[in-house]
C-alpha angles and dihedrals in degrees: 000000000000111000123223112271123259117270120261087219124029139012125315132353131333110281094025125112145121117309122245089254092052091047092051090052093047093052094045089058095041093053088056092047099050098029097230141101097195120091131168109219128213120188119217116238121264115245093256090054094059115102119207130187115245114271113273093206131034128209119248120251091260091064101037092100092061101031131085137191094176120135096246096049094047095044095044090052096048098088145019122213104280119131097248090048090054089051093054092044091050092061094042098254104152096149090126093061114136117251092226134016115205126198104194119195099203144006093271091061091045090054089048091053091051091049093048094045090049092052091045091046092235125150118240126221121191105215107192105182093325093243096126112139095190104060095266102140106038108120115244126190097196098174097333124113098241144342135254127192121206117209115186098194090122089061098068108127132123092226101187138003123207102197093178094059091028097236138118137206107230133181114242097237094065113122117221100257094045091048093052092044090057092049096046097081087058090053089239135118137193085217093208111134115166117177087259091053095127094049104035135076139227091248091051092050091052096043092052100038089242122206119220129221094262115099103215145026113002100025108113116074087234089074093053103049114101098172141341143216117207130179111213132179087257097049143286122315122198126181124213118263107240139144088230141339140193094196103127126289111346115253088204090059091054091055099039104087094013089125095217098301096114104038148315113286105223105175143348141199103235130197112240136198135211112269110261116263100168126054140169129171150130145148131292124197123217131188093241143358098258092051089052089049091054090052088050090053092050091052093045092051093046091070094237094130101205119199088230129023099152122151128199124201114237095263093046090050090051093047092057095044092249098110148023099242089253099085141042112232132214119206103210126184142156130194138174140178090208114039145013112275103204093108091055091046091050093052092048090051089052088056090050093050090050086062097044096268116165113208112227098180132336147144104058124107091243098039090108087064096046137073119352092344091055094046092051092046091053092049091048092056099038106038098079084073089061095062096074088055099044094050090055087065094047099260115154106213126162145133141224125194131198143159131236136170119265098248091058099038104094097049090040092052093050094048094048093046095046094046093048092048090052090047089056090053092047094047100042106019089234141088117266134170138258122191134177139209136167117246097179136010131204132186089256100040152336135258105235115201115202123201123192132190131186140159106254135182126250110247090032102051098107092045093049092045091053093048091054100041095044091057091050093050092045089059092044092056094041089051094053099256128132121261089231135011099187111341095082128230106267114157096301093067099036098106091055095040088056089056094046102050121074111257093234091054089053089056091049091051091050089051091053089049092052091053098045099032106022095170094049094238100143120088097322114212096024114118092341137029117272 
């Protein structure tokens, strides 16, 4: 059956949203966080109320069948899901809307779009599923005469499955659920589940170096790519399908994380895994966040490779309904498609007990869906729907995630948290809240994920948001962390990415851009200047 279309404003599909019960819970927690009960509310415009300028470029007859200049298509492809994009959408500012949205069905049509856009001097934005939270899919003209967005949703097939090597050739426009549904009859899974899984595509995951839900081992999309096909303005590029290679710098690595500036990823051979048959999991309480982090480090360095080893600080646990604000909580889980995992779970729990961990519930197949673990899981999946409601009442809520080595983590955490809390006071004149959790852990360090909330003021929300987030990222870069662990760079993180990457590498990336996209059509302003 045909599903409802994606919203032009907000998360998910038309008709979807948080339930009244979820909204009551969200506002009960927000009132505690921002210390106020008074909110001015602004309602986003309905689709028919949005006014767009006439298209500056028009598709040729050969592309009319796959191109659209309709209001919905242009409005729904104007923004991703970053906070400043929500702010502009809330007030009806869709001035960045693409002139044309194209839904190619094959590589030939993609090449034709690139040729036409080049001749028309129009910029090209690869859209993926539009779930970017860093300003990665907003069309920009930047000296061109118009803008074109490419949406690959018509290229969504699992084309070929190699069960012997456990890999599949998959078109880049496949959304997460459809991809997994096609693999299920083969008893295989890509096992890549970012929070945006339902509303993001394979090509988007590869282009942004997506991180999946799993905390260790095969979690970044980098680990799962076997080979790629990419259509560029200069021609088609295909890498060789291999389990590994030492033949010079990897072309795959150049394209993974390129965020659409070098070409359009059309398909990839992806490494698969057997669907899990054995599971064990649960939640463990700790007296404080740093103690939980030390237990995390012990587990990560023991080579146990849990599917989940995520910790929430006490306030983060409380905000999601998983805790009582007195304890930090670890979500711990193991799974396998080959063997029982109780021995691994038992050893991980020994590590937790060595650090004062108090087991709430663990061991059963469904423990990851029960108790604190289940409550957190539900909040993790559902809370993106809350953002479109909270912003209407002037709440500034956003995240930034990073990674740092273990020996620097505790001091780094305290500096980032304190600086961001002060930035909230400076920007809004009020107290807000900053919390932290781990999304991933490695033997040499964690990936801390900071969330901040504040009561903002309509008309100043984007300015206040930037003032807060920029201070946090300044401290992240000064402290030796990365500007992003799995959310990509986009335009929101560009100033800090420029400070993180070596200057000579920036020149090498620009040189690659000049070769593959000599007219600078693709995603201008992302990663490098247009």
